[in-house]
N, C-alpha and C positions, 0 to 999 in steps of 0.2 A: 460267375463272372460278366462282368458291361463289357459294351461292345467298344467302347473307349480305351481298354487293353488291348484289343488285341493288336498284330502287329500290323502297318500300313498297307502293306504287301509282298509279297513272295520273298522267301529268303534269299542271299544273294546265290548259296550253294545252288538252289537249284535255278536260276535264271543262268547259272554259268555251266549245268551240265547237257550235254551235249545231244541228249534226247528231247532236252528243252529248245536250246538253241536251232536245232532243226526242226523241230514241232515250230516253231516262233515262224520259220523260215517258211516252211510251207505254209503260215495262217492256217495249220492242221488246230481246231479248237477243239476237239474234242479231246485230240491227247494233250494239248496243254491244260484244261479243266481236270482231266484223269491224273496226267504227273501232278497239278495245285494239290488234291486232294490225298493221292497216297505219301509224295515226297515231302510235300509244302503245310499239310495241316487243313488246308482247305477245302470243307464237306461243300458238300452242294448246296447247302442254302447261305454258307457265309460268301461261295462266291458267288451266289446270284446277290445279296446282299451288296456285294460291293461291284457286282458291276450295273447294277440296276437294272437286273435281268429276274422273274420268276424263278424260282425254284423246278417250275415240271418244264421252264424251257433251256434252264442248265442240264436236267437230265435229259431231255432229249437231246443236247450237245452231243453230252459224252455219250452217247449210245449213236453217234453218226449222223443223227437227222434231228433238223434241217445243218445245210451248211449256213455260216456266217459268212456274208459278202458283204453288209450292209457298210459302210465305213463309221456311221456314228455310232452301231453296237460296238467296230473294232475298237475304234478309240475311247468307249467307255470300259471295256474290255482290260484295255492298256493302263490308264487313267484307276481303276479298281485295282487289278492285279499287281501295280506299279512294273509294268515290264516296260522298261523303255521305248521310245519308239524304232529306234533304229532294229531294233529286233522284229520289229512285227512290219518296217516299212513304211512307216510313220516317220511323219517332223517329228523331230527333240518334242516334249511334252512340257507342258509349264511346269509341272514338276520338279522338271532334269534341271534347270536353270542352276547357275551357283546361288549360296545360300548370301549372295555379298553383291548380285544384284537383287534377288528376294527380297530380305530382309534388310539389306544393308549394315551386315552382320559382319565380320573380320574374314579377309580372306581365306586366312589361315582354316577355318571351318569347314572339315570335310562335308561334301555330300553322299549322301546315302542312296545305293544302289548302282551299278554300274555307269562307269561313266564317259560322255560323249568324245571322242577323237577330239584329240589337242587340238588345242583354237590354229595352230599352221595348217590342219590338215582340212581346215571348211574356209579359213579367210580368202584364200583364193579362186574358193569352189566359182561363187559367178561367175569370177574374170573369168576363168578358164570355158564356162560355158560358152561365154558371150564372143572370144575369140575363136572359140570351137564351129559356132553359127557363121560369127564370119565367113572364116577359113571356107569353110562349104567343106570340109574334108571327105573326098571319099575312099573307103577302104577298100586295099589290094593287096594283092600277093603281097608288095615289095614293102608297103604299108607294116604290114602283118609281121612279116621277116624282120623288119625294124625295130620292133615293138620287142620282140623276142629275143634281140640281138642286145638290146638295153638292159633288157632282164638280165641277162648274161654275164653283162658287163656290172651289173648291179652287184649282184653277189659276187664278182672276182675282188671285186674295190675293197665290200665289207668283210671278205675273206683278211685281206692284207692291209685293210687299215680300220672296221668297225663303221657301222652305220652311222653315224653321228652329223657328218658333213653331207649322205647322200641323202635323208629320209626327205627335203624338202623334192627334191627333184623324183623321188621316186612318188611322191604324195601325189607333187604336179601332175604326174604323170597319168596315177589313180585316176584321178580327176576328169583328164583328160579324155582316156580309153571311154568311160562309164559316158562322157558328154558322146562322142561320135556313134556307142552302140546306141543310143536314144533314135539315130539317124540312119539306120544300117537296116535291111530290109531285106536284105540275105539271110537265109537261116545257117548258109555256112559258117560266111562272116561274124554272123551273130555269136555263135559257138565258139567262133575261134576269140572273139572280143573279152566274151565270156571267160574265158581259159585263161587269157594276158591279163584280165581285172583279178581273178580270182589267186595268181603268180604275183600279183603289184601287192594287194592286200596284204596277202603273208608275208611278204618282205618290209609292208611296213608295218607288221607287227613283230617282226623279228628284231627289227631296227629298236625298237621299242623295249622289244624284253629283254634286249642287250645290255638297252639302259635301265634296266630293270623299274622298267615303269610297265608293272606290268596290269593293270588293269585298265590303261592305251591300248597296250598290246593285244588283251583279249579282245575290246573290240573291237580290231582291226581282222583279227586270225578271227570272229565272228562272220565279219563280214567276206573274208577267203570263203568261207565255209558256205555262207550265200550263193555266192556265186558260182562254187562248184556243183554246186545241188542244183542250180539253173540247168546246168549238161547234164546232169547224172556222173558227175565224173567222182566215181568213186574213190579209185586212187590218189584223186587231190583230197580229196573230203580226209582217207586217211594220214594223209602228209599233213594236213590241219591238225587235226588231232593229235599228232606224232608230238608236234609243235608245243601244242596244252601242256598235253602229256609231261616235257620237260620243261615248260613255265612252272607246272603245279610243285614239280620236284624242289624248284627252287625256292617255292613257298612254303613247302613241308609240309604239303598236304599229298602224303604218301601214297592213300588208296584212292585219291582223285584221280594220278598221275596211274596207277595201275589201270583205273577203268577204264582211263581215256584212253591209253596203249590198246588194251581188249577191244574196243572200238572199233578203231584203228584197224585192227586186225581183223574185224568182224566184216568191215567196210570190202578188204581187199579179198578175203576169202570169196566174197559174192560178186568179185567181181575174175577171179583170176588173176590177183597180182602174183608177182615174178617174188623169185627165193629172193634176191639183192631188199626190194622191199619188203617182205616177210622178215629178212634177217635184221632188217634198220626197226624196223616193228617191235621185233621180242628184245632189242638191247632197249629201247625205253621200256618197254615193261621191266623189264632185268633192273635198268635205275630208279625204277617206283618201288620194286619189292626190295633192293637196296637200302632208299630210304626209310622204310619200316623195318629193314636190321633181318627182314626172313631169311637166313640165308641156304634154306633147302627151296625155294620159289627164287631165289636169286639165282642159283645155280643150274635151276633147272630151267631158266630162260635163258642163259646164257648159252646154254648145252643146244636150245633151237634154235637161237638165233644162227651159232656154227653149221647146226644141220643144215636151214639154207643155203648156208650161203657156201657152202661144199657142193649143194647143188645148180649154182648160177654156172652159166653156156652162154656161150659169146652168142648165139642167136638169140637169147631173151629180149624182149622188146621192155626194156627199161625205159621207165619215165625219165630224163633227161635231169630231173632233179632231184633223182635217190641216185646217179653215177659217183656224187664224192664217197658212196659207201664200199669204200674197197677197205682191201685186209690190214691197211695202215690203220684206217678209221675203227674198223672191225676188234682189231687187235689194242687201240690203246681206251676205247668206249668199255672191252672187258676189265681191262686192268682199272679203271676210276669206276664200276660196278665193284669190284673187288676191294677196291681199296676202300672203300664207303660201310662197304662190310667190315674193314679194320683187319684184311687180311694181305699185309704189306708186304707179305716175302713172297705172295703170288703176282701180286699187284706191281711193286715195283720193275720188274724184266719186261712186261708184257708194256710199262709207259715206255721206259727207256728206249726199247727196240720201234715202238712205233714214230717216236721222235727223230730218230736215228733215215725214218724214213720219210718222215713230213715235210712239203715241199718248204723251202726255205722264205719266202712269199707268203708263206701263213701267218702272218704274224701276231694275229689274235688267238690263232690256234693253238698254236708252242709256246703262249707269254700261260695256256689255261692250260696247257696240257701239261707245262712245266710247273708249274703249281702244285697240282696233283702228282708232280715226280717227287718234289721237295717233303711235300705233305707223306707220303708213303717213306721216306727216307727217316723221316723226322720219328714216325712212329718205330722204324726199326734202331732206331738211337743213333742217327749216321749223322749226326747235326752237325759237322762241319763241313761234311757234302751236302744235305738239306740246305745251308746256308748258301752255299757257292749256285747251287742249280737254283734257289728263289731269287739269287739277285740275276743271275741270267733271266729268269719271269719277271724282274719289275725294269729291268734293260725293255725288255718285250714290251710291256704293255705301256712303257711311255712314248712307244713310236706307235700306239695306237688310241682311237677313242670308246674306250668300251669298259664302262662304268663296271659289267658283271666282273671282268677281270680283277681291277681293285677290288672290290668288293670280297675278291678269293685272297689277294695279297692280304686285307686287313683282317681276315679268318685268321689266314697262316700265324700274322703279327702275334694274333692271341695266343696261338699254341707256343710260339716262343716264349709267355711272360716266364715260364718255370726255367728259363736258361738264363736271364737275368744276368748272373755275374760273367757268362762267357763272352769275350770280348768282340765275336763273330755276331753273335747273335745279339747282341746291343746296338752293334752297326748299322746290321740288316733291319732291324726294327726304327731305329732313327730313320734310316731311308725311307722304308715304307710311308712312317707317319710323317715326314715331308716332302713325299711324294702326295699323298692326300690333303693335302694343307694348299 
Protein backbone atom coordinates (compact mmCIF):
# COMPACT_ATOMS: atom_id res chain seq x y z
CA UNK A 1 0.00 0.00 0.00
CA UNK A 2 1.39 3.39 -0.92
CA UNK A 3 1.80 6.14 1.66
CA UNK A 4 -0.73 8.31 -0.13
CA UNK A 5 -3.52 5.90 0.87
CA UNK A 6 -2.78 6.23 4.58
CA UNK A 7 -5.09 8.47 6.63
CA UNK A 8 -3.57 11.88 7.30
CA UNK A 9 -3.79 11.74 11.07
CA UNK A 10 -5.03 9.98 14.16
CA UNK A 11 -8.68 8.89 14.07
CA UNK A 12 -11.26 11.05 15.81
CA UNK A 13 -12.20 8.32 18.25
CA UNK A 14 -8.62 8.20 19.50
CA UNK A 15 -8.36 11.98 19.80
CA UNK A 16 -11.52 11.89 21.92
CA UNK A 17 -10.22 9.05 24.12
CA UNK A 18 -9.71 10.34 27.71
CA UNK A 19 -6.26 8.69 27.89
CA UNK A 20 -5.19 10.59 24.78
CA UNK A 21 -6.77 13.84 26.00
CA UNK A 22 -4.83 13.67 29.27
CA UNK A 23 -1.61 12.58 27.58
CA UNK A 24 -1.79 15.58 25.25
CA UNK A 25 -2.63 17.94 28.11
CA UNK A 26 0.55 16.76 29.87
CA UNK A 27 2.59 16.65 26.65
CA UNK A 28 3.41 13.04 27.52
CA UNK A 29 4.71 12.07 24.08
CA UNK A 30 5.73 8.59 25.21
CA UNK A 31 2.08 7.91 26.02
CA UNK A 32 0.84 9.72 22.88
CA UNK A 33 3.05 7.57 20.65
CA UNK A 34 2.08 4.38 22.52
CA UNK A 35 -1.64 5.15 22.11
CA UNK A 36 -1.10 6.06 18.45
CA UNK A 37 0.55 2.69 17.90
CA UNK A 38 -1.84 0.52 19.91
CA UNK A 39 -5.15 2.20 19.21
CA UNK A 40 -4.56 4.24 16.07
CA UNK A 41 -2.58 1.83 13.88
CA UNK A 42 0.40 4.19 13.70
CA UNK A 43 3.47 1.93 13.95
CA UNK A 44 6.71 3.66 15.02
CA UNK A 45 8.09 4.03 11.51
CA UNK A 46 4.86 5.64 10.39
CA UNK A 47 4.96 8.05 13.34
CA UNK A 48 8.55 8.88 12.43
CA UNK A 49 7.62 9.52 8.81
CA UNK A 50 4.63 11.70 9.72
CA UNK A 51 6.49 13.75 12.32
CA UNK A 52 9.84 14.04 10.50
CA UNK A 53 11.66 12.06 13.18
CA UNK A 54 13.94 9.05 12.92
CA UNK A 55 12.45 5.66 13.86
CA UNK A 56 15.10 5.27 16.55
CA UNK A 57 14.10 8.62 18.09
CA UNK A 58 10.46 7.54 18.15
CA UNK A 59 11.45 4.27 19.81
CA UNK A 60 13.41 6.09 22.49
CA UNK A 61 10.56 8.51 23.15
CA UNK A 62 8.12 5.60 23.51
CA UNK A 63 10.40 4.20 26.22
CA UNK A 64 10.21 7.51 28.07
CA UNK A 65 13.58 8.94 27.09
CA UNK A 66 14.32 11.59 26.13
CA UNK A 67 11.46 13.99 26.93
CA UNK A 68 10.36 16.17 24.04
CA UNK A 69 10.39 19.86 24.97
CA UNK A 70 11.51 21.54 21.75
CA UNK A 71 8.57 23.57 20.38
CA UNK A 72 9.55 22.91 16.79
CA UNK A 73 9.37 19.16 17.36
CA UNK A 74 6.09 19.48 19.28
CA UNK A 75 4.58 21.41 16.38
CA UNK A 76 5.79 18.77 13.90
CA UNK A 77 4.12 16.08 15.97
CA UNK A 78 0.88 18.07 16.13
CA UNK A 79 0.92 18.56 12.36
CA UNK A 80 2.09 15.05 11.50
CA UNK A 81 -0.49 13.24 13.64
CA UNK A 82 -3.14 15.94 13.12
CA UNK A 83 -3.52 16.60 16.83
CA UNK A 84 -5.44 19.90 17.22
CA UNK A 85 -3.23 22.65 18.61
CA UNK A 86 -5.54 23.22 21.59
CA UNK A 87 -4.91 19.69 22.85
CA UNK A 88 -1.17 20.36 23.12
CA UNK A 89 -1.42 23.94 24.33
CA UNK A 90 -0.50 25.35 20.92
CA UNK A 91 -2.15 27.91 18.70
CA UNK A 92 -4.59 26.58 16.10
CA UNK A 93 -2.66 24.82 13.35
CA UNK A 94 -3.00 26.00 9.75
CA UNK A 95 -4.80 22.80 8.74
CA UNK A 96 -7.46 23.51 11.38
CA UNK A 97 -8.62 26.61 9.52
CA UNK A 98 -12.09 26.29 7.97
CA UNK A 99 -12.11 24.89 4.45
CA UNK A 100 -13.85 28.03 3.19
CA UNK A 101 -10.76 30.07 4.14
CA UNK A 102 -8.27 27.49 2.92
CA UNK A 103 -9.70 26.62 -0.45
CA UNK A 104 -12.58 29.00 -1.11
CA UNK A 105 -15.04 26.12 -0.74
CA UNK A 106 -18.63 26.34 0.39
CA UNK A 107 -19.03 27.11 4.13
CA UNK A 108 -21.01 23.89 4.44
CA UNK A 109 -17.89 21.76 3.89
CA UNK A 110 -17.16 20.02 7.17
CA UNK A 111 -13.66 20.36 8.61
CA UNK A 112 -12.03 17.12 9.70
CA UNK A 113 -10.80 16.44 13.23
CA UNK A 114 -11.83 18.04 16.49
CA UNK A 115 -13.14 21.57 16.00
CA UNK A 116 -11.96 24.71 17.68
CA UNK A 117 -14.31 26.52 20.07
CA UNK A 118 -17.13 28.41 18.43
CA UNK A 119 -16.28 31.86 16.99
CA UNK A 120 -17.87 33.70 19.91
CA UNK A 121 -15.48 31.84 22.20
CA UNK A 122 -12.50 33.56 20.59
CA UNK A 123 -13.82 36.83 19.19
CA UNK A 124 -13.55 38.70 22.48
CA UNK A 125 -10.37 37.07 23.73
CA UNK A 126 -7.99 39.85 22.70
CA UNK A 127 -10.32 42.53 24.07
CA UNK A 128 -10.65 40.64 27.36
CA UNK A 129 -6.85 40.47 27.61
CA UNK A 130 -6.49 44.20 26.93
CA UNK A 131 -9.09 45.13 29.54
CA UNK A 132 -7.62 42.75 32.12
CA UNK A 133 -4.16 44.24 31.63
CA UNK A 134 -5.49 47.79 31.80
CA UNK A 135 -7.50 47.07 34.96
CA UNK A 136 -4.59 45.29 36.61
CA UNK A 137 -7.01 43.03 38.49
CA UNK A 138 -5.60 41.96 41.82
CA UNK A 139 -6.80 38.57 43.04
CA UNK A 140 -8.25 38.64 46.54
CA UNK A 141 -10.48 36.25 48.50
CA UNK A 142 -13.43 38.52 47.63
CA UNK A 143 -12.67 38.24 43.91
CA UNK A 144 -12.59 34.45 44.20
CA UNK A 145 -15.85 34.37 46.15
CA UNK A 146 -17.49 36.62 43.57
CA UNK A 147 -16.39 34.38 40.71
CA UNK A 148 -17.63 31.27 42.49
CA UNK A 149 -20.97 32.93 43.27
CA UNK A 150 -21.32 33.80 39.57
CA UNK A 151 -20.81 30.16 38.62
CA UNK A 152 -23.47 29.01 41.08
CA UNK A 153 -25.86 31.60 39.66
CA UNK A 154 -25.09 30.50 36.10
CA UNK A 155 -25.97 26.90 36.96
CA UNK A 156 -29.27 27.96 38.58
CA UNK A 157 -30.22 29.98 35.53
CA UNK A 158 -29.15 27.14 33.24
CA UNK A 159 -31.49 24.76 35.09
CA UNK A 160 -34.33 27.23 34.86
CA UNK A 161 -34.03 28.60 31.34
CA UNK A 162 -31.32 26.71 29.45
CA UNK A 163 -27.83 27.91 28.63
CA UNK A 164 -28.28 29.67 25.28
CA UNK A 165 -28.46 33.20 26.67
CA UNK A 166 -25.82 32.51 29.34
CA UNK A 167 -23.11 31.26 27.03
CA UNK A 168 -21.55 34.60 25.95
CA UNK A 169 -21.26 35.72 29.59
CA UNK A 170 -19.75 32.40 30.69
CA UNK A 171 -17.23 32.40 27.85
CA UNK A 172 -16.29 36.00 28.60
CA UNK A 173 -15.73 35.18 32.26
CA UNK A 174 -13.67 32.12 31.35
CA UNK A 175 -11.35 34.25 29.22
CA UNK A 176 -11.21 36.89 31.95
CA UNK A 177 -10.14 34.26 34.51
CA UNK A 178 -7.48 32.75 32.24
CA UNK A 179 -6.18 36.29 31.67
CA UNK A 180 -5.72 37.15 35.33
CA UNK A 181 -4.22 33.71 35.96
CA UNK A 182 -1.21 34.79 33.90
CA UNK A 183 -0.57 37.75 36.22
CA UNK A 184 -1.04 35.86 39.48
CA UNK A 185 2.05 34.45 41.16
CA UNK A 186 0.60 33.33 44.51
CA UNK A 187 0.30 29.51 44.28
CA UNK A 188 -2.83 29.38 46.43
CA UNK A 189 -4.65 31.92 44.27
CA UNK A 190 -3.44 30.22 41.11
CA UNK A 191 -4.87 26.92 42.30
CA UNK A 192 -8.23 28.54 43.05
CA UNK A 193 -8.26 30.27 39.67
CA UNK A 194 -7.49 26.98 37.90
CA UNK A 195 -10.44 25.41 39.68
CA UNK A 196 -12.74 28.28 38.71
CA UNK A 197 -11.52 28.14 35.09
CA UNK A 198 -12.21 24.39 35.03
CA UNK A 199 -15.77 24.97 36.25
CA UNK A 200 -16.38 27.73 33.69
CA UNK A 201 -15.01 25.57 30.86
CA UNK A 202 -17.24 22.67 31.92
CA UNK A 203 -20.26 24.97 32.10
CA UNK A 204 -19.48 26.30 28.62
CA UNK A 205 -19.18 22.73 27.37
CA UNK A 206 -22.49 21.91 29.00
CA UNK A 207 -24.29 24.78 27.27
CA UNK A 208 -22.99 23.52 23.92
CA UNK A 209 -23.98 19.96 24.85
CA UNK A 210 -27.50 21.16 25.67
CA UNK A 211 -27.53 22.88 22.27
CA UNK A 212 -26.53 19.53 20.70
CA UNK A 213 -23.30 21.05 19.37
CA UNK A 214 -21.38 18.03 20.56
CA UNK A 215 -18.02 18.64 18.93
CA UNK A 216 -17.68 22.14 20.33
CA UNK A 217 -18.89 20.89 23.71
CA UNK A 218 -16.14 18.29 23.68
CA UNK A 219 -13.47 20.90 23.01
CA UNK A 220 -14.54 22.84 26.12
CA UNK A 221 -14.82 19.71 28.24
CA UNK A 222 -11.25 18.96 27.15
CA UNK A 223 -10.21 22.44 28.25
CA UNK A 224 -11.85 21.80 31.63
CA UNK A 225 -9.90 18.56 31.95
CA UNK A 226 -6.69 20.43 31.26
CA UNK A 227 -7.34 23.01 33.98
CA UNK A 228 -8.34 20.35 36.51
CA UNK A 229 -5.30 18.26 35.65
CA UNK A 230 -3.02 21.26 36.29
CA UNK A 231 -4.03 21.24 39.96
CA UNK A 232 -4.51 17.48 40.34
CA UNK A 233 -8.25 17.79 41.06
CA UNK A 234 -9.23 14.17 40.41
CA UNK A 235 -12.87 14.53 41.53
CA UNK A 236 -13.39 17.35 39.04
CA UNK A 237 -11.64 15.35 36.31
CA UNK A 238 -14.19 12.62 37.09
CA UNK A 239 -16.96 15.21 36.86
CA UNK A 240 -15.89 16.26 33.36
CA UNK A 241 -15.48 12.64 32.24
CA UNK A 242 -19.03 12.04 33.49
CA UNK A 243 -20.24 14.88 31.24
CA UNK A 244 -18.42 13.33 28.29
CA UNK A 245 -19.96 9.96 29.16
CA UNK A 246 -23.47 11.43 29.10
CA UNK A 247 -22.72 13.11 25.78
CA UNK A 248 -21.55 9.79 24.37
CA UNK A 249 -24.93 8.23 25.22
CA UNK A 250 -26.62 11.00 23.22
CA UNK A 251 -24.31 10.29 20.31
CA UNK A 252 -25.25 6.60 20.51
CA UNK A 253 -21.68 5.65 21.44
CA UNK A 254 -22.58 3.25 24.23
CA UNK A 255 -19.14 1.71 24.68
CA UNK A 256 -17.50 5.14 24.83
CA UNK A 257 -20.04 6.18 27.46
CA UNK A 258 -19.22 3.13 29.59
CA UNK A 259 -15.46 3.61 29.20
CA UNK A 260 -15.64 7.29 30.16
CA UNK A 261 -17.84 6.58 33.19
CA UNK A 262 -15.44 3.90 34.38
CA UNK A 263 -12.45 6.19 33.85
CA UNK A 264 -14.25 8.77 36.00
CA UNK A 265 -14.75 6.19 38.74
CA UNK A 266 -11.08 5.21 38.56
CA UNK A 267 -10.06 8.84 39.09
CA UNK A 268 -12.34 9.15 42.11
CA UNK A 269 -11.18 5.89 43.68
CA UNK A 270 -7.61 7.21 43.56
CA UNK A 271 -8.74 10.27 45.53
CA UNK A 272 -11.23 8.69 47.94
CA UNK A 273 -14.41 10.09 46.42
CA UNK A 274 -17.58 10.59 48.44
CA UNK A 275 -20.50 8.14 48.23
CA UNK A 276 -22.69 10.76 46.53
CA UNK A 277 -20.13 11.30 43.77
CA UNK A 278 -19.61 7.56 43.30
CA UNK A 279 -23.38 7.09 43.10
CA UNK A 280 -23.68 9.71 40.35
CA UNK A 281 -20.84 8.16 38.38
CA UNK A 282 -22.35 4.67 38.68
CA UNK A 283 -25.61 6.02 37.23
CA UNK A 284 -23.71 7.46 34.28
CA UNK A 285 -22.28 4.00 33.69
CA UNK A 286 -25.80 2.58 33.93
CA UNK A 287 -26.92 4.96 31.16
CA UNK A 288 -24.16 3.61 28.94
CA UNK A 289 -25.13 -0.01 29.58
CA UNK A 290 -28.81 0.83 29.03
CA UNK A 291 -27.92 2.47 25.73
CA UNK A 292 -26.18 -0.78 24.78
CA UNK A 293 -29.32 -2.69 25.90
CA UNK A 294 -27.26 -4.75 28.35
CA UNK A 295 -29.86 -5.70 30.97
CA UNK A 296 -27.54 -7.40 33.45
CA UNK A 297 -24.84 -4.70 33.41
CA UNK A 298 -27.44 -1.92 33.69
CA UNK A 299 -29.08 -3.45 36.75
CA UNK A 300 -25.68 -4.08 38.29
CA UNK A 301 -24.63 -0.43 37.83
CA UNK A 302 -27.98 0.80 39.19
CA UNK A 303 -27.59 -1.41 42.26
CA UNK A 304 -24.08 -0.04 42.80
CA UNK A 305 -25.39 3.53 42.53
CA UNK A 306 -28.04 2.84 45.16
CA UNK A 307 -25.52 1.11 47.44
CA UNK A 308 -23.24 4.14 47.30
CA UNK A 309 -26.18 6.50 47.90
CA UNK A 310 -27.22 4.65 51.05
CA UNK A 311 -23.76 5.35 52.52
CA UNK A 312 -24.11 9.15 52.21
CA UNK A 313 -23.52 10.92 55.52
CA UNK A 314 -24.05 14.53 56.57
CA UNK A 315 -20.34 14.72 57.39
CA UNK A 316 -19.28 13.92 53.80
CA UNK A 317 -17.15 16.59 52.16
CA UNK A 318 -19.06 16.62 48.87
CA UNK A 319 -17.91 19.01 46.13
CA UNK A 320 -20.50 21.74 45.57
CA UNK A 321 -21.06 20.65 41.98
CA UNK A 322 -22.31 17.15 42.92
CA UNK A 323 -24.77 18.22 45.60
CA UNK A 324 -27.56 18.35 43.00
CA UNK A 325 -27.49 14.54 42.97
CA UNK A 326 -30.12 13.95 45.65
CA UNK A 327 -32.68 11.19 46.17
CA UNK A 328 -35.01 12.71 43.58
CA UNK A 329 -32.24 12.75 40.97
CA UNK A 330 -31.22 9.18 41.77
CA UNK A 331 -34.84 8.09 41.43
CA UNK A 332 -35.45 9.77 38.09
CA UNK A 333 -32.12 8.58 36.65
CA UNK A 334 -32.97 5.03 37.69
CA UNK A 335 -36.32 5.35 35.95
CA UNK A 336 -34.71 6.73 32.79
CA UNK A 337 -32.17 3.89 32.66
CA UNK A 338 -34.91 1.30 33.09
CA UNK A 339 -37.02 3.09 30.48
CA UNK A 340 -34.09 2.96 28.06
CA UNK A 341 -34.02 -0.81 28.60
CA UNK A 342 -37.72 -0.98 27.72
CA UNK A 343 -38.89 -1.82 31.26
CA UNK A 344 -41.69 0.74 31.30
CA UNK A 345 -43.56 -0.96 34.14
CA UNK A 346 -40.66 -0.36 36.53
CA UNK A 347 -39.68 3.00 35.04
CA UNK A 348 -43.01 4.86 35.02
CA UNK A 349 -43.68 5.08 38.80
CA UNK A 350 -40.08 6.13 39.49
CA UNK A 351 -40.11 8.99 36.98
CA UNK A 352 -43.58 10.08 38.16
CA UNK A 353 -42.40 10.09 41.78
CA UNK A 354 -39.35 12.16 40.91
CA UNK A 355 -41.42 14.71 38.97
CA UNK A 356 -43.62 15.23 42.03
CA UNK A 357 -40.55 16.04 44.12
CA UNK A 358 -38.60 18.04 41.55
CA UNK A 359 -38.36 21.83 42.09
CA UNK A 360 -40.94 23.72 40.03
CA UNK A 361 -38.26 26.20 39.00
CA UNK A 362 -36.20 23.53 37.21
CA UNK A 363 -38.08 23.96 33.95
CA UNK A 364 -35.63 22.15 31.69
CA UNK A 365 -35.31 19.17 33.99
CA UNK A 366 -39.08 18.90 34.35
CA UNK A 367 -39.53 19.11 30.56
CA UNK A 368 -36.92 16.41 30.02
CA UNK A 369 -38.35 14.11 32.69
CA UNK A 370 -41.93 14.69 31.51
CA UNK A 371 -40.86 13.50 28.09
CA UNK A 372 -39.43 10.31 29.61
CA UNK A 373 -42.62 9.75 31.60
CA UNK A 374 -44.70 10.16 28.46
CA UNK A 375 -42.45 7.72 26.66
CA UNK A 376 -42.88 5.03 29.32
CA UNK A 377 -46.64 5.62 29.36
CA UNK A 378 -46.74 5.14 25.60
CA UNK A 379 -44.74 1.92 25.97
CA UNK A 380 -47.49 0.74 28.34
CA UNK A 381 -50.13 1.58 25.71
CA UNK A 382 -51.53 4.43 27.86
CA UNK A 383 -51.95 6.65 24.80
CA UNK A 384 -54.18 9.40 26.20
CA UNK A 385 -52.16 9.70 29.39
CA UNK A 386 -48.93 9.78 27.38
CA UNK A 387 -50.28 12.57 25.15
CA UNK A 388 -51.35 14.59 28.19
CA UNK A 389 -47.90 14.21 29.77
CA UNK A 390 -46.12 15.04 26.51
CA UNK A 391 -48.27 18.17 26.14
CA UNK A 392 -47.04 19.28 29.56
CA UNK A 393 -43.47 18.59 28.42
CA UNK A 394 -44.07 20.68 25.30
CA UNK A 395 -45.37 23.59 27.38
CA UNK A 396 -42.29 23.43 29.59
CA UNK A 397 -39.98 23.14 26.59
CA UNK A 398 -41.44 26.34 25.16
CA UNK A 399 -40.25 28.19 28.27
CA UNK A 400 -36.59 27.16 27.98
CA UNK A 401 -33.90 27.34 25.33
CA UNK A 402 -32.83 23.70 25.07
CA UNK A 403 -32.44 22.02 21.68
CA UNK A 404 -31.74 18.81 23.61
CA UNK A 405 -35.27 18.81 25.04
CA UNK A 406 -36.75 19.74 21.67
CA UNK A 407 -34.94 16.79 20.09
CA UNK A 408 -36.54 14.46 22.64
CA UNK A 409 -39.96 15.80 21.73
CA UNK A 410 -39.20 15.22 18.07
CA UNK A 411 -38.38 11.61 18.95
CA UNK A 412 -41.72 11.35 20.72
CA UNK A 413 -43.47 12.65 17.61
CA UNK A 414 -41.94 9.70 15.71
CA UNK A 415 -43.22 7.31 18.36
CA UNK A 416 -46.75 8.63 17.76
CA UNK A 417 -46.74 7.67 14.08
CA UNK A 418 -48.64 4.39 14.62
CA UNK A 419 -51.46 6.37 16.29
CA UNK A 420 -52.07 8.95 13.55
CA UNK A 421 -55.80 8.16 13.53
CA UNK A 422 -56.20 9.19 17.17
CA UNK A 423 -57.43 12.80 17.60
CA UNK A 424 -55.30 13.66 20.65
CA UNK A 425 -52.22 12.13 19.06
CA UNK A 426 -52.84 14.06 15.83
CA UNK A 427 -53.17 17.34 17.71
CA UNK A 428 -49.98 16.70 19.66
CA UNK A 429 -48.04 15.82 16.51
CA UNK A 430 -49.21 19.08 14.94
CA UNK A 431 -48.17 21.06 18.01
CA UNK A 432 -44.71 19.49 18.14
CA UNK A 433 -44.27 20.09 14.43
CA UNK A 434 -45.35 23.71 14.83
CA UNK A 435 -42.96 24.27 17.75
CA UNK A 436 -40.08 22.93 15.68
CA UNK A 437 -40.88 25.30 12.89
